[in-house]
Every structure is written in C-alpha cells, then in structure tokens.
C-alpha positions as CSV (number, residue, x, y, z in Angstrom):
1,M,-1.7,-161.4,-3.5
2,Y,1.4,-159.9,-4.1
3,S,0.1,-158.0,-7.0
4,I,-2.7,-156.8,-4.9
5,N,-0.4,-155.7,-2.1
6,I,1.4,-153.5,-4.7
7,V,-1.8,-151.6,-5.7
8,K,-2.9,-151.0,-2.3
9,L,0.8,-149.5,-1.7
10,F,0.6,-147.7,-4.6
11,T,-2.8,-146.3,-4.3
12,K,-1.7,-145.1,-0.6
13,R,1.3,-143.5,-1.9
14,T,-1.2,-141.9,-4.6
15,I,-3.2,-140.4,-1.9
16,A,-0.6,-139.2,0.2
17,F,1.0,-137.5,-2.5
18,Q,-2.3,-135.5,-3.6
19,E,-2.5,-134.5,0.2
20,K,0.7,-133.0,0.2
21,E,-0.4,-131.2,-2.9
22,W,-3.4,-130.1,-1.8
23,L,-1.9,-128.9,1.4
24,F,1.1,-127.0,-0.8
25,S,-1.6,-125.2,-2.6
26,L,-3.5,-124.3,0.1
27,L,-0.8,-122.4,1.9
28,V,0.7,-120.9,-1.2
29,I,-2.9,-119.3,-2.3
30,S,-3.5,-118.4,1.5
31,L,-0.2,-116.6,2.3
32,V,-0.7,-114.7,-1.4
33,L,-4.2,-113.7,-0.2
34,W,-2.9,-112.6,3.4
35,L,0.1,-111.1,2.5
36,I,-0.1,-108.8,-0.8
37,F,-0.1,-105.4,-0.3
38,L,-0.5,-105.8,3.2
39,G,1.6,-102.9,4.3
40,N,-0.4,-100.4,2.0
41,S,-2.7,-99.1,4.6
42,P,-2.2,-97.2,7.8
43,L,-2.7,-98.9,11.0
44,R,-6.2,-99.2,12.6
45,D,-7.7,-97.9,16.0
46,W,-7.8,-99.4,18.1
47,D,-5.6,-102.8,18.7
48,E,-3.3,-102.7,15.7
49,G,-1.8,-98.9,16.8
50,T,-1.9,-100.3,20.5
51,Y,-0.2,-103.7,19.7
52,A,2.1,-101.9,17.3
53,L,3.2,-99.3,20.5
54,V,3.9,-101.9,22.7
55,A,5.9,-103.9,20.3
56,R,8.3,-100.9,19.3
57,E,8.7,-100.3,22.8
58,I,10.1,-104.2,23.5
59,Y,12.1,-103.4,20.2
60,R,13.6,-100.0,21.5
61,T,14.2,-101.0,24.9
62,G,14.8,-105.1,25.1
63,N,11.9,-105.1,27.9
64,W,10.5,-108.5,26.9
65,L,9.1,-109.5,30.4
66,Y,7.1,-106.9,31.2
67,P,5.9,-104.8,28.0
68,T,4.9,-101.1,28.4
69,I,3.1,-98.6,26.5
70,Q,4.1,-94.9,26.2
71,G,6.2,-95.9,29.3
72,E,3.3,-97.2,31.4
73,P,2.6,-101.1,32.2
74,F,0.5,-102.8,29.3
75,L,-1.5,-105.0,31.3
76,L,-4.2,-105.8,28.8
77,K,-3.5,-108.5,27.0
78,P,-0.6,-111.5,26.7
79,P,2.5,-110.6,25.1
80,L,2.8,-113.2,22.2
81,M,1.4,-111.2,19.5
82,Q,3.8,-108.1,20.8
83,W,6.8,-110.5,20.9
84,L,6.3,-111.8,17.1
85,I,6.0,-108.1,16.0
86,A,9.0,-106.9,18.2
87,C,10.9,-109.6,16.6
88,C,9.9,-108.5,12.9
89,Y,10.8,-105.0,13.8
90,H,14.3,-106.7,14.2
91,L,14.3,-108.0,11.0
92,G,12.3,-105.6,8.8
93,G,12.0,-102.2,10.6
94,V,9.0,-100.4,11.8
95,Q,6.6,-100.6,9.7
96,E,2.9,-101.7,8.5
97,F,4.2,-104.8,6.8
98,T,6.3,-106.2,9.7
99,T,3.4,-105.0,12.0
100,R,0.9,-107.4,10.6
101,L,2.9,-110.2,9.2
102,P,2.9,-112.6,12.0
103,G,-0.9,-112.1,12.5
104,A,-1.1,-112.8,8.8
105,V,0.9,-115.6,8.3
106,L,-0.6,-117.4,11.2
107,T,-3.7,-116.8,10.3
108,A,-3.2,-118.0,6.5
109,L,-2.0,-121.0,7.9
110,G,-5.4,-121.6,9.8
111,V,-6.1,-122.8,6.0
112,P,-4.2,-125.9,5.4
113,L,-5.1,-126.6,9.3
114,L,-8.6,-126.5,8.7
115,Y,-8.4,-128.8,5.7
116,L,-6.4,-131.1,7.9
117,V,-8.8,-131.4,10.8
118,G,-11.8,-131.7,8.4
119,R,-9.8,-134.6,6.8
120,L,-9.8,-136.6,9.9
121,A,-13.6,-135.2,10.9
122,F,-15.1,-136.3,7.5
123,K,-12.5,-139.3,7.0
124,Q,-12.3,-138.2,3.6
125,S,-10.8,-135.0,1.6
126,L,-13.6,-133.7,-0.5
127,P,-15.9,-132.1,2.0
128,A,-12.4,-130.9,4.0
129,L,-10.9,-129.3,0.9
130,F,-14.5,-127.4,0.2
131,A,-14.2,-126.2,4.1
132,A,-10.9,-124.9,3.8
133,L,-11.7,-123.1,0.5
134,V,-14.5,-121.9,2.3
135,Y,-12.9,-120.5,5.2
136,L,-10.0,-119.3,2.8
137,T,-12.6,-116.8,1.2
138,M,-14.7,-115.5,4.1
139,L,-14.4,-111.9,4.0
140,P,-14.4,-111.2,8.0
141,V,-11.5,-114.1,8.0
142,V,-9.3,-112.8,5.4
143,R,-9.9,-109.0,6.7
144,H,-9.2,-109.5,10.4
145,G,-6.3,-112.0,9.8
146,R,-4.5,-109.4,7.9
147,L,-4.7,-106.7,10.8
148,A,-2.2,-106.9,13.8
149,M,-5.3,-108.6,15.8
150,L,-5.2,-111.5,18.0
151,D,-7.9,-113.6,16.8
152,G,-6.7,-115.1,13.5
153,M,-3.3,-116.3,15.4
154,T,-6.0,-117.7,18.4
155,I,-8.1,-119.6,15.6
156,S,-5.3,-121.3,14.0
157,F,-3.6,-122.0,17.4
158,F,-6.9,-123.9,18.2
159,L,-7.4,-125.8,14.9
160,L,-3.7,-127.1,15.7
161,L,-5.4,-128.4,19.0
162,L,-8.5,-130.1,17.1
163,F,-6.2,-131.7,14.7
164,C,-3.8,-133.0,17.5
165,L,-7.0,-134.2,19.2
166,L,-8.1,-136.1,16.3
167,K,-4.9,-137.6,15.4
168,A,-4.2,-139.1,18.8
169,R,-6.8,-141.1,18.2
170,Q,-4.2,-143.1,15.9
171,N,-1.2,-142.0,17.7
172,R,-1.1,-141.1,21.3
173,K,2.1,-139.1,20.9
174,Y,-0.1,-136.2,19.4
175,A,-2.0,-135.5,22.8
176,L,1.5,-133.9,23.7
177,G,0.3,-131.0,21.1
178,V,-2.7,-130.3,22.8
179,G,-1.1,-128.7,25.7
180,F,1.1,-126.7,23.9
181,C,-1.6,-125.2,21.9
182,L,-3.4,-124.2,24.8
183,G,-0.3,-122.5,26.2
184,L,-0.2,-120.6,23.0
185,I,-4.0,-119.6,23.1
186,I,-3.3,-118.6,26.4
187,L,-0.3,-116.3,26.1
188,T,-2.2,-115.1,22.7
189,K,-5.6,-114.2,24.0
190,G,-5.4,-115.3,27.7
191,M,-9.2,-116.6,29.0
192,I,-10.5,-117.1,25.5
193,V,-8.9,-120.3,26.3
194,L,-11.7,-121.5,28.9
195,L,-14.4,-121.2,26.2
196,L,-12.3,-123.1,23.9
197,G,-10.9,-125.6,25.9
198,A,-14.6,-126.3,27.0
199,I,-15.3,-126.8,23.6
200,A,-12.5,-129.1,23.1
201,C,-13.3,-131.0,26.0
202,L,-17.0,-131.5,25.4
203,F,-16.2,-132.7,21.9
204,L,-14.0,-135.4,23.4
205,L,-17.2,-136.6,25.2
206,A,-19.4,-136.3,22.5
207,D,-16.6,-138.4,20.0
208,R,-16.4,-141.0,23.1
209,Q,-12.4,-140.5,23.4
210,L,-12.4,-140.5,27.2
211,A,-9.6,-142.9,27.0
212,L,-7.2,-139.9,25.9
213,L,-8.1,-138.2,29.0
214,K,-6.4,-141.0,30.9
215,S,-3.0,-140.9,28.1
216,P,0.0,-139.2,30.0
217,Y,1.1,-137.7,26.5
218,L,-1.9,-135.6,27.2
219,W,-1.4,-134.4,30.6
220,V,2.7,-134.1,30.1
221,G,1.7,-131.7,27.1
222,I,-0.6,-129.8,29.3
223,L,1.9,-129.5,32.0
224,L,5.0,-128.1,29.4
225,G,3.1,-126.4,27.3
226,N,1.3,-124.3,29.7
227,A,4.8,-123.9,31.9
228,P,5.7,-120.7,29.5
229,A,2.4,-119.0,30.1
230,I,1.5,-119.6,33.8
231,A,5.7,-118.5,34.5
232,W,4.3,-115.1,32.6
233,Y,1.2,-114.9,34.7
234,I,3.3,-115.1,37.9
235,A,5.9,-112.8,36.9
236,Q,3.2,-110.1,36.1
237,W,1.6,-110.7,39.5
238,Q,4.7,-110.5,41.1
239,H,5.8,-107.3,39.7
240,Y,2.5,-105.6,39.6
241,G,0.5,-107.2,42.2
242,N,-3.5,-107.3,42.5
243,T,-3.5,-104.4,39.8
244,F,-2.6,-106.7,37.3
245,L,-4.9,-109.0,38.4
246,E,-7.9,-106.2,38.3
247,V,-6.8,-105.2,34.8
248,H,-5.9,-108.5,33.1
249,F,-8.3,-110.8,34.5
250,Q,-11.3,-108.3,36.1
251,A,-11.3,-105.3,33.3
252,Q,-10.2,-107.2,30.3
253,A,-12.4,-110.7,30.8
254,F,-14.9,-111.4,33.7
255,D,-16.4,-107.5,33.6
256,R,-17.1,-108.2,29.7
257,L,-19.4,-111.1,30.3
258,V,-21.8,-109.1,32.9
259,Q,-21.6,-105.5,31.8
260,S,-21.1,-103.5,28.9
261,V,-17.6,-102.0,28.7
262,E,-16.7,-99.0,26.8
263,G,-20.2,-98.7,25.4
264,N,-19.8,-102.0,23.1
265,S,-23.2,-103.1,23.7
266,G,-25.8,-104.8,21.2
267,P,-28.7,-107.4,21.5
268,V,-28.6,-111.0,21.7
269,W,-28.6,-111.4,17.9
270,Y,-25.7,-109.0,17.3
271,Y,-23.7,-112.0,16.0
272,L,-26.4,-113.0,13.7
273,L,-26.6,-109.6,12.2
274,E,-23.0,-109.8,12.0
275,L,-23.4,-112.9,9.9
276,L,-25.5,-111.6,7.7
277,K,-24.2,-108.2,7.2
278,Y,-20.3,-110.1,6.1
279,G,-21.3,-114.0,5.6
280,F,-22.6,-113.8,1.8
281,P,-22.6,-115.7,-0.1
282,W,-21.6,-118.5,1.8
283,L,-24.5,-117.9,4.1
284,L,-27.2,-119.3,1.3
285,F,-25.4,-122.8,1.9
286,L,-24.9,-122.7,5.7
287,P,-28.7,-124.0,6.6
288,G,-28.0,-127.1,4.5
289,G,-24.9,-127.7,6.2
290,L,-26.1,-127.1,9.7
291,Y,-29.0,-129.8,8.8
292,L,-26.5,-132.1,7.6
293,A,-24.4,-131.5,10.8
294,W,-27.6,-132.5,13.2
295,K,-28.3,-135.6,11.0
296,E,-24.5,-136.8,11.1
297,R,-24.5,-135.4,14.7
298,H,-22.8,-139.1,16.4
299,H,-20.4,-138.6,13.8
300,T,-17.1,-136.9,14.5
301,W,-17.7,-133.8,12.0
302,G,-21.4,-133.6,12.9
303,S,-20.8,-133.4,16.8
304,L,-17.6,-130.9,16.0
305,V,-19.7,-128.4,14.1
306,L,-22.8,-128.4,16.4
307,L,-20.8,-128.2,19.8
308,G,-18.3,-125.3,18.4
309,T,-21.4,-123.2,16.6
310,I,-23.7,-123.2,19.4
311,I,-21.3,-123.1,22.7
312,Y,-19.3,-120.5,21.3
313,L,-22.1,-118.4,19.4
314,G,-24.3,-118.9,22.2
315,T,-21.7,-117.6,25.0
316,I,-20.9,-114.5,23.2
317,S,-24.3,-113.8,22.5
318,L,-25.0,-113.8,26.2
319,M,-22.0,-111.5,26.8
320,R,-23.1,-107.9,27.7
321,T,-19.9,-106.5,25.8
322,K,-20.1,-107.3,22.2
323,L,-17.4,-106.5,19.6
324,P,-17.5,-107.7,15.8
325,W,-14.3,-109.6,15.8
326,Y,-15.9,-111.9,18.7
327,I,-17.2,-113.8,16.5
328,M,-14.3,-114.9,14.5
329,P,-13.8,-118.6,16.1
330,V,-16.9,-119.6,15.0
331,Y,-16.3,-119.0,11.5
332,P,-14.3,-122.6,10.7
333,F,-17.2,-124.5,12.3
334,L,-19.4,-122.8,9.6
335,A,-17.1,-123.3,7.1
336,L,-16.8,-127.3,7.8
337,A,-20.8,-127.5,7.7
338,I,-20.8,-125.6,4.3
339,G,-18.0,-127.9,3.0
340,A,-20.1,-130.6,3.8
341,R,-22.9,-129.5,1.9
342,F,-20.9,-128.5,-0.9
343,S,-19.4,-132.2,-0.7
344,E,-23.1,-133.5,-1.0
345,I,-24.1,-131.3,-3.8
346,W,-20.9,-132.3,-5.7
347,Q,-21.5,-136.3,-5.0
348,H,-25.3,-136.5,-5.1
349,G,-26.9,-133.1,-6.6
350,N,-29.3,-131.6,-4.4
351,F,-30.0,-128.3,-5.3
352,R,-32.2,-125.4,-4.0
353,V,-32.4,-123.8,-8.0
354,R,-35.0,-121.3,-7.1
355,T,-33.4,-119.6,-3.5
356,W,-29.9,-119.9,-4.5
357,T,-30.4,-118.1,-8.1
358,I,-32.4,-115.4,-6.4
359,F,-29.9,-114.3,-4.2
360,L,-26.8,-114.8,-6.4
361,T,-28.8,-112.8,-9.0
362,I,-29.3,-110.0,-6.4
363,I,-25.3,-110.3,-5.2
364,A,-24.6,-109.8,-9.2
365,V,-26.8,-106.9,-9.6
366,A,-25.0,-105.2,-6.5
367,G,-22.1,-105.7,-8.4
368,L,-23.2,-103.6,-11.2
369,G,-23.9,-101.0,-8.5
370,G,-20.8,-101.1,-7.2
371,C,-19.2,-100.4,-10.7
372,V,-21.4,-97.4,-10.9
373,Y,-20.5,-96.3,-7.5
374,F,-16.6,-97.0,-7.6
375,Y,-16.2,-95.1,-11.1
376,L,-17.7,-91.9,-9.9
377,K,-15.2,-92.0,-6.9
378,K,-12.7,-93.3,-9.6
379,Q,-11.0,-96.4,-7.9
380,P,-10.2,-98.6,-10.8
381,I,-9.2,-101.5,-8.6
382,L,-12.9,-102.0,-7.2
383,I,-14.1,-101.1,-10.6
384,V,-12.5,-104.4,-11.8
385,M,-13.2,-106.4,-8.4
386,S,-17.3,-105.2,-8.9
387,I,-17.1,-106.2,-12.4
388,I,-15.4,-109.8,-11.7
389,L,-18.0,-109.8,-8.5
390,T,-21.1,-109.7,-11.1
391,I,-19.7,-112.2,-14.0
392,S,-18.9,-115.0,-11.4
393,M,-22.1,-114.7,-9.1
394,G,-23.9,-114.5,-12.9
395,I,-22.3,-117.4,-14.0
396,T,-22.9,-119.2,-10.5
397,A,-26.6,-118.5,-10.7
398,W,-27.0,-119.8,-14.3
399,L,-25.0,-123.1,-13.4
400,I,-27.2,-123.2,-10.3
401,K,-30.3,-122.9,-12.4
402,K,-29.1,-125.6,-14.9
403,R,-28.3,-128.0,-12.0
404,D,-24.4,-127.7,-12.8
405,R,-22.3,-128.8,-9.9
406,N,-19.4,-126.7,-11.3
407,F,-20.8,-123.6,-9.9
408,I,-19.1,-124.1,-6.9
409,P,-15.1,-123.8,-8.3
410,V,-16.7,-120.9,-10.1
411,L,-17.8,-119.6,-6.9
412,F,-14.5,-120.3,-5.0
413,T,-12.5,-118.5,-7.9
414,G,-14.7,-115.6,-8.1
415,M,-14.5,-115.1,-4.5
416,Y,-10.7,-115.2,-4.7
417,L,-10.5,-112.9,-7.0
418,V,-12.9,-110.6,-5.5
419,L,-11.0,-110.6,-2.1
420,T,-7.4,-110.4,-3.9
421,L,-8.7,-107.2,-5.5
422,L,-10.1,-106.0,-2.3
423,V,-6.9,-106.1,-0.3
424,S,-5.1,-104.9,-3.2
425,S,-7.0,-101.5,-3.0
426,Q,-6.5,-99.1,0.1
427,S,-10.3,-99.5,1.0
428,W,-10.2,-103.1,2.8
429,I,-9.8,-101.3,6.1
430,W,-12.4,-99.0,5.8
431,E,-12.6,-97.8,9.5
432,L,-10.0,-95.4,8.6
433,K,-12.5,-93.3,6.9
434,E,-14.6,-92.5,9.8
435,A,-11.6,-89.9,11.3
436,F,-9.0,-87.7,10.2
437,P,-5.9,-89.7,8.6
438,V,-2.9,-89.9,11.0
439,K,-0.1,-89.9,8.8
440,P,-0.3,-86.3,7.4
441,V,-1.1,-85.2,11.1
442,A,1.8,-87.2,12.3
443,D,4.2,-86.0,10.0
444,L,3.5,-82.3,11.1
445,I,4.3,-83.5,14.7
446,R,7.3,-85.0,14.0
447,A,8.5,-82.2,12.0
448,N,7.9,-79.7,15.3
449,V,8.4,-82.0,18.0
450,L,10.9,-84.1,19.9
451,P,9.8,-88.0,20.1
452,G,8.5,-88.7,23.5
453,T,6.7,-85.4,23.9
454,Q,3.4,-85.1,25.5
455,I,0.6,-83.3,23.2
456,Y,-2.9,-82.3,24.1
457,T,-5.4,-82.3,21.3
458,S,-9.2,-81.3,20.9
459,F,-10.3,-84.5,18.9
460,A,-12.6,-86.4,20.8
461,Y,-10.7,-89.2,21.9
462,G,-6.7,-90.4,21.7
463,R,-5.5,-92.6,18.9
464,P,-3.1,-95.1,19.4
465,S,-2.1,-95.1,15.9
466,L,-1.5,-91.3,16.0
467,D,0.6,-92.2,18.9
468,F,2.6,-94.5,17.1
469,Y,3.3,-92.2,13.8
470,S,4.0,-89.5,15.7
471,D,6.4,-90.8,18.3
472,C,4.8,-89.1,20.9
473,K,1.7,-89.2,23.5
474,V,-1.1,-87.5,22.0
475,T,-4.1,-87.0,24.7
476,A,-7.8,-85.9,24.2
477,A,-8.6,-82.9,26.6
478,T,-11.4,-80.4,27.0
479,V,-11.2,-76.8,26.2
480,P,-10.6,-75.5,29.4
481,I,-8.1,-78.1,29.9
482,L,-6.3,-77.1,26.6
483,Q,-5.9,-73.8,27.8
484,K,-4.7,-74.6,30.8
485,M,-1.9,-76.9,29.0
486,L,-1.3,-73.9,26.8
487,S,-0.2,-71.7,29.8
488,N,1.9,-74.3,31.1
489,K,4.0,-74.0,28.0
490,S,2.5,-77.6,26.5
491,Y,2.0,-78.4,23.2
492,L,-1.6,-78.3,21.7
493,L,-3.3,-80.0,18.7
494,L,-6.6,-78.1,17.7
495,D,-9.0,-78.7,15.1
496,D,-10.2,-75.6,13.3
497,V,-13.4,-75.3,15.5
498,T,-11.5,-75.2,18.8
499,L,-8.8,-73.3,17.4
500,K,-11.3,-70.4,17.3
501,Q,-12.9,-70.8,20.7
502,I,-9.5,-70.9,22.7
503,N,-7.7,-67.7,23.7
504,L,-4.3,-68.3,22.2
505,F,-2.6,-65.3,23.8
506,D,1.4,-65.4,23.3
507,H,1.6,-68.6,21.0
508,Q,3.3,-70.1,18.1
509,V,1.6,-71.8,15.3
510,L,4.2,-74.6,14.5
511,G,1.7,-75.9,11.1
512,T,-1.0,-77.5,9.7
513,A,-2.1,-80.2,8.4
514,D,-5.7,-81.8,7.5
515,K,-7.8,-79.2,9.6
516,F,-5.7,-79.5,12.5
517,T,-3.2,-77.0,13.9
518,L,-0.1,-77.4,16.2
519,I,0.6,-74.7,18.8
520,S,2.9,-74.4,21.5
521,S,3.7,-71.6,23.8
522,S,5.9,-68.7,22.4
523,I,8.1,-68.9,25.3
524,K,9.4,-72.5,26.0
C-alpha cells in the first residue's frame, strides 16, 4: 500500500511538472512571436494612431481620469489600453514598440491561458496543447494581437474568466476572479462584456454549475472587480453629462447593432468570408472539430465550443456594422474544436486523406507563387517565408497521404516559422500601403511647424497616425475651405493635384514630401 501511494504521488508530481513545462514553453514561444520586431512598422490608422494620441496626452498632461485627444474629450472607448500605453511611455519613451507592447504581451498570455482552459474543459492535456498551438499560429490572432488594438486584450481577460469559472468547480475561491475579469473587460472594451458575460452564464447553465451562482465568492468578486469600472463610468457621466452617454453607449455600442456606422457594412456571411480568407490551414480541420463538439455537447468542452461559436458568431453576423476584427473572440472556441480534432487523429487516426492532401498541396503551390512574386518585389524575408510555407505544406500533405500523424507537429512548426518571418518583415501591416506613408510627411511638418498647430490637408480624410507623428492636428478639407484657410494664415498640406487647382497668391512653400507640399501664407 505504501509503495502504491508513493507511485501515485510521484505520478502526480511528474504530471504537475510537465504542466509547468508546457505552460512555460507556450509562454516563451508566444512572447517571441508577439514581441519580435514589434516596432518595425509605423502605427496604423485608425485604432493604433488614436490610442497612441490619447496615451501620449495622458503621458504629457497626467490627466488619467478624463482622457483627451488633441485636447478634446475622448469618449469613444474605456481607458485601460491607453493607461497601459501611457505607463509604457513613462518606462520606454514614446515609440511604436511601447505603443504596441501592452496589447502584444496580454494577447500572448492568451496562449497559455487557452491551454489552462482546455486542460480543465477536456480533462486531459493533449487536446488542450493542440488547441493552444492552433491559437498561437492563427494569422489574425497574431497580427491583430501585435497591433495596439483592444481585441487581443479582451480575449485574454475572457479566457482568464473561463479559467476561473472552470477552476471554481474544484475551489470556490476562484469565483472571485470572475468578477475581476468582467471589470477588466469593461475597462478595455466596454459593452462587449454583455455578450461575453452572456456566453459565460449560458455555459454555466449548460455545464450544470448552477450552484456557483449561489457562491458568495462570485458575488463579492463581481462587486469588487467591477467597482473601478463603475467608478470610472460614473466619473465620466458626472463630468460630461449626457454627451458621454450618447457617444460612448449610443454611438459606439447600440447604434452598431442596428445601423451601419461610417459605411462599415456587409452581408450576414461577412465573417464566414473572413474565416475563409485568413483561416487556412486550420480551417481544413474545423468541420471535424465542430462535429466532435456536437457529439460531445453534453460535456464541458463541447458545450463551451458550441455556445461560444454560435452565440458570438451569430450575434456579430446579425449586427449591421461589420469590421474584420469583430470576429477575433471566436478564434479561441475554434481553436478548442480543432485541438479536439487533432487529439482524435493523434490517438486514434481518422484521416480525410484526399481533401486535406489536395488543399495543402494547393497552399504549397501558392507558396511557390509567393516565391516568384516576392523575388520580383525584392523582399528576401518574404521569399524565405514562402519557401518554408511550400516545404512545410508539401511535407504535411505527403505525411497525410501516408496516414502519418506526425503531420501535426510539422504543420505547427511550419506555421510558426512562417508567421515569425512575416512579422520580421515590414509587410505584416499591409494596410499601410493603402495610403501615403505618414512618416516622411510628418517629418516635413515637424521641421517647419510648431507642435499643436492646426493644419488643413487636401487628402480625403484625416489620419490619426499623421497627427501622432507630426504632433499637430491635420484636418481634411475641401478646396474652397483650403482657400479660405490660406487667406486666414493657416498651414496647408496639399497633394500635387490640389496644388495646381488652388489660388496660391502670396504664399510660401515650406517643403515637399511624398507628393505633398506644405505651404503657408507669406505674412505671419
């Protein structure tokens, strides 16, 4: 009996040690992927430039309670992201890396958190590990998580909430964390807490954990955890009155449910197209994973995957306003489903040889095409990326054809290397090529204009990133308004076409950059 107890104790300690090893390994490889070359590209419009402007004003003025942007109240979003960025500015200065650092680190923490959630939901390590590795190597998760955006942070707080819910089945004290996670979600992205909270509540019902709702730890956690968020909202309402309610709740939240805000619309299947565009190669294994979740719907992991996917994806699909990053919180649920599918393949073997081989071969061929394209564009890092994509997808297809389960680690390794090379290049934020590069134009402005100056531009719209880099307020205007502003002794930033149209009597050219000319009145 004594020897049996020793064996059991040794086994438990060994398993615990392996768990710590996996968690540490997942954390390290996640941080490497999210932090490598984090500051190698300029900030992107709109969110990055906006949050950087707000954080810089907090950093400069010390006004933490009532954030502003260009001196005006910033009422659109809660302040947690901006607070964290401002803290990083104090530690490392105002730059791209420190702007993106808080969101990147918190998003990277989502990988080991998903492993912990999966470990409790599956009650075994293998599918949890596979799910975490899938989440680690999803292109949208990596790319958006590296940007100064709110979605990666929100997901990590939600995963921590799910971990606390699952852990509270064994120890009710963990229910305290649920309330604090809800408060963090509110301070990060506001009203999305209603949707994520609803998913958590329905999951409790489906998992038959109604007793947790009677736990004092849960309600004390909700009270204490939400107190800072409630206090902040009350402070904004008292300071700004109904204007805050109209902007923060009506315009930024509820209007997006029933109408298309700023022309960001799309069909009901908009987010299915997003999955098709950026979900490969993992999308190949998703149908099997969702089928397994349906078969296991009466178990913890199956109900979690189905509830999270259906409720969240269904809600954002019915919203009138549609933006690509709204889909982000659904990826952990999809990763859990795919992790379950990979675990089934690894343990029992269940290959769809023909379908998987064909699609992975197509991706390998696309990688060859990428080699040629990036060779012509003279982008060596992306050439190597394309070569690795071709090799890894080709080997994976060959192993699947042989029904060899080792295609799974090959696929994970290949995707991790591909994403590492992508973010090492300056092409991981491809939206920067949709408009003129802001830094040369901002350098022109900073060299000739005092910080905080109002400038009017002929460009079609204002760009927060240009405001950030130039340290001025650059406002889009029509030709008649530009003409009037010049007569009022204002600075103008004009593209070449408008420069020929406008009457530039008695003006001074201060310089040109990237097809833009900065001019001012000759008399100041």
